[in-house]
C-alpha positions, 0 to 999 in steps of 0.5 A: 100556116093560114090559107089566104080567105080568097083559097079557103074551102073554109067559109066559117071566117064569114059570119057566126051566129050568137044565140046566147045574145039577148038581142037575138034575132035583132031582125025577126023574119031572116030566112037562113042561118042568121049571120050575126057578124054584121051586128053594126051593118058596115054600110050605115053611112054608106048608099046601100040597096037595103031597106031603111027609113030616115030619122032626125036624131036630138041633134038635127042629123038625119040618120038612118033606121036599117031595122027591116033590112035583113041583106046583112043576116040572110045566111054566112055566105051571102051576107058576106058576099053582099058587104064585101060586094058593096064595100068595094066601090063605098058611097057616102050616104048623103043625108037624102032619101033611098035610091032604086038601084040596079045590080051593079056590073060585075067588072 
């Protein structure tokens, strides 16, 4: 029988590292076990606290460049917790420059 994620002691579903990936590591400077689960960050379309720059693509659309963001890659547990926290209350990114974020109230 499969355990619910909330009750399992096995955190392996929270990430993995693909050392054979030709792009590994895509973010130099990650200090913890590298988490490849979020190769493409699920927060790309949302406001988030990770560092990003804005560029305009060839069609004139404003896009986020998250190359400098290491938040979803810093360790399996912390990366999973970070992404899940922000997906609890996703706010679509409106194309504006990044705002400063305060810690979200856990309530």
